[in-house]
TORGU-93724 format. One line per 3 residues: for each residue x, y, z of N, C-alpha, C, O. Coordinates in pm, whole numbers, plus 50000, padded with zeros to 5 digits. Layout:
N
X/Y/Z/X/Y/Z/X/Y/Z/X/Y/Z ~ ... $
This chain:
119
89229/24161/27384/89264/24191/27246/89399/24125/27213/89496/24138/27288 ~ 89402/24058/27103/89524/23989/27059/89586/24069/26944/89517/24111/26851 ~ 89715/24089/26952/89787/24155/26843/89876/24054/26771/89943/23972/26834 $
89874/24062/26641/89956/23975/26556/90049/24064/26474/90006/24162/26413 ~ 90176/24030/26474/90274/24109/26401/90353/24018/26309/90424/23928/26354 ~ 90339/24041/26178/90412/23962/26079/90547/24027/26049/90565/24148/26063 $
90639/23943/26008/90769/23990/25963/90829/23885/25870/90778/23773/25859 ~ 90937/23923/25804/91008/23827/25720/90986/23842/25572/91050/23773/25492 ~ 90896/23930/25532/90875/23949/25390/90994/24019/25327/91084/24066/25395 $
90991/24025/25194/91100/24091/25124/91100/24061/24977/91001/24014/24921 ~ 91213/24089/24915/91232/24070/24772/91320/23948/24751/91428/23939/24809 ~ 91275/23856/24668/91350/23732/24647/91339/23689/24501/91236/23711/24437 $
91442/23628/24452/91441/23578/24315/91361/23449/24308/91355/23373/24404 ~ 91299/23427/24194/91223/23303/24172/91311/23182/24202/91428/23178/24164 ~ 91253/23085/24271/91327/22968/24314/91384/22980/24453/91430/22882/24511 $
91382/23100/24506/91436/23124/24638/91338/23092/24749/91229/23039/24726 ~ 91378/23127/24871/91299/23096/24990/91287/23217/25081/91373/23305/25082 ~ 91179/23218/25156/91159/23315/25262/91088/23246/25377/91014/23151/25357 $
91111/23295/25497/91035/23248/25613/90966/23366/25677/91029/23461/25723 ~ 90835/23357/25678/90754/23459/25743/90729/23419/25888/90719/23301/25921 ~ 90719/23519/25973/90688/23497/26114/90565/23578/26152/90539/23685/26097 $
90491/23525/26246/90374/23594/26299/90379/23578/26451/90357/23470/26504 ~ 90408/23688/26518/90420/23686/26663/90289/23732/26726/90239/23840/26695 ~ 90235/23650/26814/90112/23684/26884/90146/23746/27020/90244/23709/27083 $
90062/23840/27062/90088/23912/27188/90060/23826/27310/90102/23859/27421 ~ 89989/23716/27290/89960/23626/27400/89945/23485/27345/89932/23466/27224 ~ 89949/23387/27433/89942/23248/27389/89797/23210/27359/89715/23194/27449 $
89768/23197/27231/89632/23164/27188/89628/23034/27110/89522/22991/27067 ~ 89743/22973/27090/89751/22859/27000/89670/22739/27048/89631/22655/26966 ~ 89644/22729/27177/89567/22617/27227/89419/22632/27196/89342/22537/27211 $
89379/22750/27153/89238/22778/27125/89216/22813/26978/89123/22764/26914 ~ 89303/22899/26925/89284/22952/26792/89361/22871/26688/89473/22827/26711 ~ 89297/22853/26574/89369/22806/26457/89444/22926/26399/89391/23037/26396 $
89563/22904/26353/89643/23010/26293/89651/22988/26143/89685/22879/26096 ~ 89618/23091/26069/89611/23079/25925/89694/23186/25857/89711/23296/25910 ~ 89746/23154/25744/89810/23251/25656/89722/23271/25534/89668/23177/25477 $
89710/23396/25497/89639/23436/25377/89732/23523/25295/89836/23569/25344 ~ 89694/23546/25171/89770/23640/25090/89677/23714/24997/89569/23665/24963 ~ 89720/23834/24955/89641/23912/24862/89734/23980/24764/89817/24063/24801 $
89717/23943/24640/89794/24004/24532/89720/24127/24481/89598/24137/24499 ~ 89789/24219/24419/89723/24340/24368/89608/24307/24274/89624/24229/24180 ~ 89494/24366/24301/89378/24347/24214/89308/24213/24230/89216/24182/24155 $
89350/24135/24329/89288/24003/24349/89228/23993/24489/89259/24073/24578 ~ 89142/23894/24506/89082/23871/24637/89183/23803/24729/89279/23739/24685 ~ 89159/23820/24858/89245/23753/24955/89230/23602/24939/89119/23550/24923 $
89342/23533/24944/89347/23390/24917/89402/23318/25039/89504/23359/25096 ~ 89336/23209/25079/89385/23129/25192/89510/23051/25149/89515/22997/25039 ~ 89609/23046/25238/89735/22980/25206/89754/22852/25285/89778/22745/25228 $
89743/22862/25418/89773/22747/25503/89710/22768/25640/89676/22880/25679 ~ 89696/22657/25713/89641/22661/25848/89714/22562/25937/89757/22456/25891 ~ 89728/22597/26062/89768/22503/26166/89665/22514/26277/89646/22622/26334 $
89599/22404/26306/89491/22407/26403/89545/22409/26546/89664/22395/26569 ~ 89453/22428/26640/89494/22426/26780/89554/22291/26817/89639/22283/26907 ~ 89511/22187/26749/89565/22055/26775/89693/22025/26699/89753/21919/26718 $
89735/22118/26614/89860/22100/26541/89847/22042/26402/89948/22018/26335 ~ 89726/22019/26358/89704/21969/26222/89728/22081/26121/89687/22195/26142 ~ 89795/22047/26012/89824/22147/25910/89752/22113/25780/89721/21997/25751 $
89727/22216/25702/89667/22198/25572/89707/22316/25485/89738/22424/25534 ~ 89705/22292/25352/89754/22392/25259/89664/22404/25138/89596/22309/25099 ~ 89664/22521/25080/89601/22537/24950/89680/22454/24848/89801/22437/24861 $
89610/22404/24749/89673/22311/24654/89800/22368/24591/89898/22295/24574 ~ 89798/22493/24556/89913/22550/24485/90035/22570/24575/90144/22599/24526 ~ 90018/22554/24706/90128/22570/24801/90180/22437/24854/90288/22432/24914 $
90104/22331/24833/90147/22201/24885/90282/22161/24828/90306/22170/24708 ~ 90369/22117/24917/90502/22076/24876/90602/22189/24870/90723/22164/24862 ~ 90555/22313/24874/90647/22428/24870/90646/22507/25000/90749/22559/25042 $
90529/22516/25064/90514/22595/25186/90496/22502/25306/90437/22394/25295 ~ 90547/22546/25420/90530/22471/25544/90492/22567/25655/90562/22666/25680 ~ 90382/22537/25722/90340/22617/25836/90380/22543/25963/90370/22421/25972 $
90425/22620/26061/90465/22560/26189/90447/22665/26297/90419/22781/26269 ~ 90465/22622/26421/90452/22717/26529/90547/22682/26642/90588/22567/26659 ~ 90581/22784/26718/90664/22767/26837/90580/22819/26954/90567/22940/26973 $
90526/22729/27031/90436/22769/27139/90508/22854/27244/90449/22945/27302 ~ 90633/22824/27268/90708/22898/27370/90730/23044/27329/90741/23132/27413 ~ 90735/23067/27197/90758/23202/27147/90629/23269/27098/90632/23382/27050 $
90518/23198/27109/90389/23252/27059/90402/23296/26914/90350/23401/26875 ~ 90470/23218/26836/90500/23257/26698/90465/23146/26601/90491/23028/26626 ~ 90406/23185/26492/90375/23095/26382/90464/23132/26265/90495/23250/26243 $
90504/23031/26190/90594/23053/26077/90531/23002/25948/90446/22913/25948 ~ 90576/23061/25840/90544/23009/25708/90674/23003/25629/90727/23105/25585 ~ 90724/22883/25613/90844/22861/25532/90801/22846/25387/90722/22758/25354 $
90853/22930/25303/90815/22930/25162/90937/22899/25077/91034/22975/25077 ~ 90932/22789/25005/91041/22746/24918/90995/22746/24773/90875/22751/24745 ~ 91090/22740/24683/91061/22736/24539/90962/22844/24499/90863/22818/24431 $
90990/22963/24542/90898/23073/24519/90888/23108/24371/90984/23097/24295 ~ 90768/23150/24334/90737/23186/24196/90690/23331/24192/90642/23383/24293 ~ 90702/23395/24079/90652/23534/24070/90505/23546/24109/90463/23648/24163 $
90426/23442/24083/90284/23447/24118/90259/23437/24268/90146/23450/24313 ~ 90365/23413/24346/90353/23415/24491/90362/23557/24545/90342/23580/24665 ~ 90391/23651/24460/90399/23791/24502/90266/23837/24557/90163/23828/24489 $
90267/23888/24680/90144/23930/24748/90180/23988/24884/90294/23979/24929 ~ 90081/24046/24947/90091/24078/25089/90039/23956/25164/89929/23908/25138 ~ 90119/23908/25258/90083/23790/25335/90035/23833/25473/90099/23913/25541 $
89921/23777/25513/89858/23812/25640/89848/23690/25731/89822/23578/25687 ~ 89870/23715/25856/89850/23614/25960/89712/23636/26022/89670/23750/26042 ~ 89643/23528/26052/89506/23535/26103/89488/23431/26214/89520/23314/26195 $
89436/23474/26327/89397/23383/26434/89247/23367/26428/89173/23465/26429 ~ 89203/23242/26421/89061/23214/26398/89009/23114/26500/89068/23008/26521 ~ 88898/23150/26562/88832/23060/26655/88683/23058/26622/88617/23161/26624 $
88633/22941/26593/88492/22927/26562/88419/22868/26680/88463/22768/26738 ~ 88308/22929/26716/88224/22875/26822/88081/22883/26777/88053/22937/26669 ~ 87990/22831/26855/87852/22816/26813/87793/22950/26768/87781/23043/26847 $
87758/22957/26641/87690/23074/26589/87778/23189/26549/87728/23288/26493 ~ 87907/23181/26574/87993/23295/26541/88139/23253/26539/88171/23134/26550 ~ 88226/23350/26525/88369/23324/26525/88442/23447/26574/88386/23557/26580 $
88566/23426/26608/88652/23535/26653/88776/23537/26565/88838/23432/26545 ~ 88811/23651/26514/88926/23663/26425/89013/23782/26461/88965/23890/26494 ~ 89142/23758/26455/89240/23866/26468/89332/23860/26346/89362/23753/26293 $
89375/23978/26301/89458/23987/26181/89584/24069/26209/89583/24163/26288 ~ 89689/24030/26143/89808/24113/26143/89800/24219/26035/89702/24227/25961 ~ 89903/24300/26027/89904/24411/25933/89953/24371/25795/89937/24447/25699 $
90011/24254/25784/90059/24205/25656/90206/24232/25633/90263/24327/25688 ~ 90267/24147/25553/90406/24165/25513/90418/24137/25364/90364/24038/25313 ~ 90489/24223/25294/90498/24214/25148/90603/24112/25106/90716/24113/25155 $
90563/24026/25016/90655/23931/24953/90655/23960/24803/90550/23959/24739 ~ 90772/23985/24748/90786/24011/24605/90886/23914/24546/91002/23909/24589 ~ 90842/23837/24447/90927/23738/24382/90950/23783/24238/90854/23803/24163 $
91076/23799/24201/91108/23845/24066/91177/23732/23989/91247/23648/24046 ~ 91155/23735/23859/91214/23630/23773/91343/23675/23709/91405/23600/23635 $
């Protein structure tokens, strides 16, 4: 069983920055893709960014150029650097470890961290 613990959320003014962290209980980065999702009140969970086991990154269009996903293998930690934050970025942000294999997949989720951006 893998545990993911997010941290780094908080209250920030529009235009500001935050760095979220997701600490994994064991080293899974060589197998699992690590993804960030977010869910705003009354909305569906939205994919934010991914870093694959090979280190390839990708972002949702609205986050490109503002958010950066990275990882520290030695610390079993994935980060989401968020710059130029907007009020519409307000959401609970979740870390997700995802591994797809033939016919199924394996997923682990963190508990989420609240990000609130005020104007």
